[in-house]
C-alpha positions in Angstrom: -28.1 2.0 21.4 -25.2 1.5 19.6 -24.4 0.1 16.2 -22.4 -2.7 17.8 -25.5 -3.5 20.2 -28.0 -3.3 17.4 -26.1 -5.8 15.1 -25.0 -8.1 17.9 -28.8 -8.7 18.5 -29.5 -9.3 14.8 -29.1 -13.1 15.1 -32.3 -13.6 13.1 -30.4 -11.8 10.2 -27.6 -14.2 10.7 -29.7 -17.2 10.7 -31.6 -16.0 7.6 -28.5 -15.0 5.5 -26.8 -18.0 7.0 -29.1 -20.1 5.0 -26.8 -19.2 1.9 -23.3 -19.5 1.2 -21.4 -16.5 0.5 -21.1 -17.3 -3.1 -25.0 -17.8 -3.2 -25.7 -14.7 -1.7 -23.2 -12.7 -3.9 -24.6 -14.2 -6.8 -28.4 -13.7 -5.9 -27.5 -10.1 -4.7 -25.8 -9.4 -8.4 -29.2 -11.0 -9.7 -31.0 -8.4 -8.0 -29.4 -5.6 -9.0 -29.6 -7.0 -12.8 -33.3 -7.0 -12.7 -33.2 -3.6 -11.1 -30.9 -2.1 -13.7 -33.0 -3.6 -16.2 -36.1 -2.3 -15.1 -34.8 1.3 -15.0 -33.6 0.7 -18.5 -37.1 -0.3 -19.6 -38.7 2.8 -17.9 -36.0 5.1 -19.3 -34.4 6.0 -16.1 -31.1 4.6 -16.0 -29.6 4.1 -19.5 -25.8 2.7 -19.0 -23.9 3.3 -22.1 -27.2 4.3 -23.9 -27.5 0.7 -24.8 -31.1 0.3 -23.8 -32.5 -3.0 -22.3 -31.5 -4.8 -25.4 -28.0 -3.8 -25.3 -27.8 -4.8 -21.6 -29.1 -8.3 -22.1 -26.5 -8.6 -25.0 -24.0 -7.4 -22.9 -24.9 -9.8 -20.0 -25.1 -13.0 -22.4 -21.7 -12.2 -24.2 -19.9 -11.6 -20.8 -21.3 -14.7 -18.9 -20.9 -17.0 -22.2 -17.1 -15.4 -22.4 -16.5 -16.2 -18.8 -18.5 -19.9 -18.9 -16.4 -21.2 -22.0 -13.2 -20.0 -20.7 -13.9 -21.6 -17.2 -14.5 -24.8 -18.9 -11.5 -24.7 -21.0 -9.2 -24.0 -18.4 -10.7 -26.4 -16.0 -10.1 -29.2 -18.5 -6.5 -28.0 -19.2 -5.8 -28.0 -15.3 -7.8 -31.3 -14.7 -10.1 -29.5 -12.1 -13.7 -29.1 -11.9 -14.9 -25.5 -12.8 -16.5 -23.5 -10.2 -19.8 -22.5 -12.0 -20.9 -20.1 -9.1 -17.6 -18.2 -9.0 -17.7 -18.0 -12.8 -21.2 -16.5 -12.7 -20.1 -14.1 -10.0 -17.1 -12.9 -12.0 -19.5 -12.6 -15.0 -21.9 -10.6 -13.0 -19.3 -8.4 -11.7 -17.8 -7.6 -15.0 -21.6 -6.8 -16.5 -21.7 -4.4 -14.0 -18.1 -2.6 -14.3 -18.2 -2.3 -18.0 -20.8 -0.2 -19.9 -23.4 -2.2 -21.7 -23.1 -1.3 -25.8 -24.7 -3.1 -28.7 -21.6 -2.2 -31.0 -19.3 -4.9 -31.8 -16.2 -3.5 -30.5 -17.9 -3.0 -27.3 -19.3 -6.6 -26.9 -16.1 -7.7 -28.3 -14.3 -6.3 -25.3 -16.7 -7.5 -22.8 -15.9 -10.9 -24.1 -12.4 -10.3 -24.2 -12.5 -9.2 -20.6 -14.4 -12.1 -19.3 -11.9 -14.6 -20.8 -9.0 -12.5 -19.2 -10.7 -12.4 -15.9 -11.4 -16.4 -15.5 -7.9 -17.0 -17.0 -6.4 -15.0 -14.4 -7.6 -17.5 -11.8 -5.5 -19.9 -13.2 -2.5 -18.1 -15.0 -1.9 -15.3 -12.1 -1.9 -17.9 -9.3 0.6 -19.3 -7.3 0.2 -23.1 -6.4 -3.5 -22.8 -7.1 -4.4 -19.6 -5.4 -5.3 -16.9 -7.4 -3.8 -13.4 -6.3 -6.0 -10.8 -8.0 -9.4 -10.3 -8.1 -10.4 -11.6 -11.6 -13.2 -9.1 -12.3 -10.8 -6.3 -11.7 -8.0 -7.7 -14.0 -10.4 -8.4 -16.7 -11.6 -4.7 -16.6 -8.2 -3.3 -16.1 -6.3 -5.1 -19.2 -9.5 -4.3 -21.5 -9.0 -0.5 -20.3 -5.7 -0.6 -22.1 -6.8 -1.8 -25.4 -9.7 1.1 -25.8 -12.5 -1.6 -26.5 -14.1 -1.0 -23.1 -13.3 0.7 -19.9 -14.3 0.5 -16.3 -17.6 2.7 -15.7 -18.9 1.0 -12.9 -22.4 2.2 -13.7 -24.6 1.0 -10.6 -22.9 4.1 -9.0 -25.9 6.3 -9.6 -28.6 7.5 -7.3 -31.4 5.3 -8.9 -29.5 2.3 -8.1 -28.2 3.5 -4.9 -30.4 2.1 -2.2 -30.4 -1.3 -3.7 -26.6 -1.4 -3.9 -26.3 0.1 -0.4 -28.8 -2.6 1.0 -27.1 -5.5 -0.6 -23.7 -4.4 0.4 -24.6 -4.1 3.9 -25.9 -7.7 3.7 -23.0 -9.0 2.4 -20.5 -7.4 4.7 -22.8 -8.4 7.5 -23.0 -12.1 6.6 -19.2 -12.2 5.9 -18.1 -10.2 9.1 -16.5 -7.7 7.3 -18.7 -4.7 8.2 -15.7 -2.7 9.9 -13.5 -3.4 6.9 -16.3 -1.8 4.8 -16.9 1.2 7.4 -13.3 1.7 6.9 -13.3 1.6 3.3 -16.3 4.3 3.4 -14.9 6.7 5.9 -11.4 6.7 4.5 -12.8 6.8 1.0 -15.1 9.9 1.7 -12.2 11.8 3.4 -9.8 11.1 0.5 -12.6 12.2 -2.2 -13.1 15.5 0.0 -9.3 16.4 0.5 -8.8 15.3 -3.2 -11.2 17.8 -4.4 -9.8 20.5 -2.0 -6.3 20.0 -3.0 -7.4 20.9 -6.8 -8.9 23.9 -5.5 -12.2 22.6 -5.8 -15.4 22.0 -3.2 -14.8 19.2 -0.7 -18.7 18.9 -0.4 -19.0 18.3 -4.3 -16.2 15.6 -3.5 -18.4 13.6 -1.0 -21.5 14.0 -3.3 -19.8 12.6 -5.9 -18.3 9.7 -3.8 -21.7 9.0 -2.3 -24.0 9.4 -5.4 -21.9 8.8 -8.6 -18.8 6.9 -7.7 -18.0 3.1 -7.3 -17.8 3.2 -3.6 -21.0 1.2 -2.8 -20.8 -1.3 -5.3 -16.9 -1.6 -4.5 -17.4 -2.0 -0.8 -19.9 -4.7 -1.2 -19.0 -7.1 -4.0 -15.5 -6.2 -4.7 -13.1 -6.1 -1.4 -15.1 -8.9 0.1 -13.7 -11.1 -2.6 -12.4 -13.9 0.1 -9.7 -15.5 -1.6 -7.6 -12.5 -2.2 -8.0 -10.8 1.3 -5.2 -10.8 4.0 -6.1 -13.4 6.9 -6.2 -11.1 10.0 -8.8 -8.3 10.8 -6.1 -5.6 11.5 -4.7 -6.3 7.9 -8.2 -6.3 6.5 -8.8 -2.6 7.9 -5.5 -1.4 6.3 -6.2 -3.3 3.3 -9.6 -1.6 2.9 -7.9 1.8 3.8 -5.2 1.6 1.2 -7.8 0.3 -1.7 -10.0 3.5 -0.7 -7.2 5.9 -1.0 -5.7 4.7 -4.2 -9.1 5.1 -5.9 -10.2 8.4 -4.6 -6.8 10.2 -4.7 -6.1 11.2 -8.1 -2.8 10.2 -10.0 -1.7 9.6 -13.3 1.4 7.5 -14.4 0.4 6.6 -18.0 -0.9 3.9 -18.7 -2.0 4.0 -14.9 -4.4 6.2 -13.5 -6.5 6.0 -10.2 -9.4 3.9 -10.7 -11.4 1.2 -8.8 -9.9 -1.9 -10.4 -6.3 -0.7 -10.2 -6.9 0.4 -6.5 -8.1 -3.2 -5.7 -5.2 -5.1 -7.6 -2.7 -3.2 -5.9 -4.4 -4.2 -2.6 -4.5 -7.6 -3.7 -0.9 -7.8 -4.2 -0.2 -6.2 -0.7 -2.8 -9.0 1.1 -0.8 -11.8 -1.0 2.3 -11.2 0.4 1.2 -11.1 4.1 -1.4 -14.3 3.6 -1.1 -17.7 2.6 0.8 -17.6 -0.5 0.5 -21.1 -1.7 -2.4 -23.7 -2.2 -3.1 -25.9 0.3 -3.7 -29.5 -0.3 -4.6 -31.9 2.4 -4.8 -35.8 2.7 -7.6 -37.4 4.6 -6.4 -39.7 7.2 -9.3 -40.8 9.3 -12.7 -39.9 10.8 -14.2 -40.5 14.2 -17.6 -40.1 15.8 -17.7 -37.5 18.5 -21.2 -37.8 19.6 -24.5 -39.0 17.4 -24.4 -35.9 15.7 -20.9 -34.7 15.2 -17.8 -36.3 13.8 -13.9 -35.3 13.7 -11.9 -35.4 10.6 -8.2 -35.7 10.5 -6.0 -34.4 7.6 -2.4 -34.3 6.8 -1.1 -31.4 5.0 1.1 -32.2 2.0 3.1 -29.1 2.6 3.3 -27.1 5.9 0.4 -24.9 6.7 0.8 -21.7 8.8 -2.2 -21.2 10.9 -2.9 -20.4 15.0 -5.2 -22.0 17.3 -8.6 -20.7 17.1 -8.3 -19.9 13.4 -10.6 -21.3 10.5 -10.0 -23.1 6.9 -12.1 -23.1 4.0 -12.3 -26.6 2.5 -12.8 -27.3 -1.1 -14.8 -30.4 -2.0 -16.1 -30.7 -5.4 -18.9 -33.4 -5.4 -21.8 -34.3 -7.5 -25.5 -33.1 -6.7 -24.2 -30.0 -5.0 -27.1 -28.5 -3.0 -27.5 -24.8 -2.4 -24.8 -24.7 0.3 -22.3 -25.1 -2.2 -19.0 -27.3 -2.3 -16.8 -24.6 -0.3 -17.2 -24.5 3.7 -15.7 -22.6 6.3 -14.6 -24.8 9.5 -12.7 -24.0 12.9 -9.6 -25.8 13.1 -9.8 -28.1 16.1 -6.0 -28.9 16.5 -2.9 -26.9 17.5 -0.1 -26.7 14.6 1.2 -29.8 14.0 1.3 -32.9 11.7 -2.5 -33.3 11.6 -5.4 -30.8 10.6 -8.5 -31.9 12.7 -12.0 -30.4 12.0 -15.1 -31.2 14.4 -18.2 -31.2 12.5 -21.9 -31.3 13.3 -23.7 -33.9 11.0 -27.4 -33.8 11.8 -29.6 -36.4 9.9 -30.3 -33.9 7.1 -26.7 -32.6 6.3 -25.9 -30.6 3.3 -24.1 -32.6 0.4 -20.8 -31.1 1.1 -21.1 -32.8 4.5 -22.3 -36.2 3.1 -19.3 -36.0 0.6 -17.0 -35.4 3.4 -18.2 -38.2 5.3 -17.8 -40.5 2.4 -14.1 -39.8 1.9 -11.8 -42.7 1.7 -8.1 -42.6 3.5 -5.7 -41.3 1.0 -8.2 -38.7 -0.6 -6.7 -35.3 -1.3 -8.9 -32.1 -0.4 -8.0 -28.5 -1.4 -8.3 -25.6 1.1 -8.4 -21.9 -0.1 -7.6 -19.9 2.8 -6.6 -19.7 6.4 -7.5 -16.6 8.6 -9.5 -15.6 11.6 -8.8 -13.5 14.8 -10.3 -15.9 17.4 -7.0 -16.2 19.3 -6.0 -16.3 22.7 -4.1 -13.4 24.4 -0.3 -13.9 24.1 0.3 -13.2 28.0 -0.6 -16.5 29.8 -1.1 -14.3 32.9 -4.4 -13.3 31.7 -7.5 -15.7 33.2 -9.7 -16.8 30.3 -13.5 -18.1 29.9 -14.3 -20.2 27.3 -17.7 -20.6 26.3 -19.0 -22.8 23.7 -22.4 -24.1 22.3 -22.5 -27.4 20.7 -19.7 -27.9 18.2 -18.7 -24.4 18.8 -16.2 -26.3 21.2 -13.9 -26.8 18.2 -11.8 -23.7 18.3 -11.2 -24.2 21.9 -9.7 -27.7 21.4 -6.9 -26.2 19.5 -6.6 -23.3 22.1 -6.2 -25.9 25.1 -3.6 -28.1 22.9 -1.7 -25.0 22.4 -1.7 -24.0 26.0 -0.9 -27.5 27.3 2.0 -27.6 25.0 3.5 -24.3 26.2 2.9 -24.9 29.8 2.6 -22.1 32.3 -0.7 -23.1 33.6 -3.2 -20.9 32.3 -6.5 -19.9 34.3 -8.9 -21.3 32.1 -12.5 -22.0 32.8 -14.8 -23.6 30.1 -18.7 -23.4 30.1 -20.1 -25.8 27.5 -23.8 -25.9 26.4 -25.1 -29.1 24.9 -28.4 -30.1 23.7 -28.3 -33.6 25.2 -25.9 -35.4 27.5 -24.9 -37.5 24.3 -23.6 -34.4 22.7 -20.9 -33.9 25.1 -17.8 -34.2 22.5 -14.3 -33.8 23.2 -14.5 -34.8 26.8 -11.1 -36.6 26.9 -9.4 -33.6 25.5 -11.0 -31.2 27.8 -10.2 -33.4 30.8 -6.7 -33.7 29.8 -6.3 -29.9 29.6 -7.1 -29.5 33.5 -9.4 -26.6 33.2 -12.5 -26.0 35.2 -15.6 -27.5 33.2 -19.3 -26.7 33.9 -21.8 -28.1 31.4 -25.4 -27.1 30.7 -27.6 -29.7 29.2 -31.3 -31.1 29.1 -30.1 -34.1 31.7 -27.2 -34.6 33.8 -24.2 -36.7 31.6 -23.7 -40.0 33.1 -20.0 -39.8 32.3 -19.4 -36.3 33.7 -15.6 -36.6 34.6 -14.8 -36.0 38.3 -14.4 -32.1 39.1 -16.6 -30.8 36.4 -20.0 -29.0 37.3 -23.4 -29.5 35.8 -25.2 -26.2 35.6 -28.6 -27.7 35.2 -31.3 -28.7 32.8 -32.1 -25.1 31.8 -30.8 -23.4 28.8 -27.5 -21.7 29.3 -28.2 -18.1 30.5 -26.0 -15.0 31.1 -27.4 -15.4 35.0 -26.6 -19.0 34.9 -23.1 -18.4 33.5 -22.1 -15.6 36.0 -23.3 -18.1 38.7 -21.0 -20.7 37.8 -18.1 -18.3 37.0 -18.7 -15.4 39.2 -15.7 -13.3 38.1 -16.4 -13.5 34.2 -16.2 -10.0 34.0 -12.6 -10.0 34.9 -11.3 -12.6 32.1 -10.9 -12.6 28.5 -14.3 -13.9 27.5 -14.3 -16.1 24.2 -17.8 -17.2 23.0 -18.3 -19.6 20.1 -21.6 -21.0 18.9 -25.2 -20.3 17.5 -25.5 -16.6 17.0 -28.7 -16.4 19.3 -26.5 -17.8 22.2 -23.6 -15.9 21.5 -25.6 -12.6 21.2 -27.6 -13.1 24.7 -24.7 -13.8 26.4 -22.4 -11.3 25.3 -25.1 -8.6 26.1 -25.4 -10.0 29.7 -21.6 -10.2 30.1 -21.3 -6.7 29.0 -23.7 -5.6 31.3 -21.8 -7.5 34.1 -18.7 -5.4 33.2 -16.9 -7.6 31.0 -14.9 -5.6 28.4 -12.8 -8.0 26.7 -15.1 -10.2 24.8 -14.3 -12.3 21.3 -17.0 -14.0 19.4 -16.9 -16.8 16.8 -20.5 -17.3 15.6 -21.4 -20.2 13.2 -24.8 -20.0 11.3 -26.7 -22.3 9.2 -25.0 -25.8 9.0 
């Protein structure tokens, strides 16, 4: 079994991690490492900065207080709501980057680094979007003062198993395992070649990179920071390679030298240049109910927003009594580029606080968005036949695809297979009918309003076999799968066995 196959079938892990927002997962992971590090210190196994457990607690308290107070101050100055989780993550990252020490200069340096890190979110920003990883900024600047320096102390054999496992979970949850793999492979290669270039043993370079460097902590907790990533997958792979080379290849141009924090900041700048370089503000226009448990929300961008059909946007909606899902959520864009941005969203009876706040929006209310990205894009050549398979509200990215295809003309050969739990959940039927593509529906009962020419697959759950029965030439098509992880994993496996080689997935978890 290949790694791709093993991970593709890990729907249970996707469902488990999907219970948490990315911010919560990173925060909880940092908390686990904090407890492990403190325990090792009490046992005398790991003593970062020779500070002991008391020094580690003081270091944590100081950097957290500095980040929290600075966040509250700048939030008040800029008249925005402070993002508590983001602030705590920044504090946690600095706790592990800077060495704990009970001396007054070191504690003062940690406090200054925390203040600089949080301030950079507001001051080193363009139209509301920060450019650089805040923790890396704080660590780099405080290094110039001599008060502290980037030690990245989780890079040791005792912490290694915990850091590697948690890094894997974060990369898996955020769909960035390929990016992480590129960073590790390029980093190890660069470390070995770097040692060799100075007449050293390349094996020693590999041992250092694996056991003593910031490699694993960096790949799990630093390059995954969402607001500073480039939008496309290939760009993220290049981004990871650049960060790895800049870290593991020695150079010294005072006051700069190779370090994890400098490597990340240079990569951040390059990512900013190719991404959405301005803050995104949306004005809520209207909502409409698509089905008993799904709604569509229309927003008007206050400035033009660049995106391609099939991409996603992360919305930010601060609200009271925020639950564990947080107040930032990623949604597929259900429209082609134009004057209106649409999002189709499932709203079950027990919805998250974010979705309840979204449902309570009044026309004219402004909502911010932090990023646009994704690679769930149709092939540019309209001659390629397509198979679009959606489960439930996973139909949303396909609506943008179909709108764009209709606007371009050319008569693409598109087959749509749409799985829903009940006939009442048939959303976007008008748009699908207007697109003129072949549509097959799988539902518990046959929908009474099924448009002419559409096929009802039957009452059974959509399977690979039933999919191939209704679209026998599926293996020859570019296949796009969007829906729950269990459905996507099952259909992908069957289609690969049937000979399909061009399969693209867009999995959603944990609404």
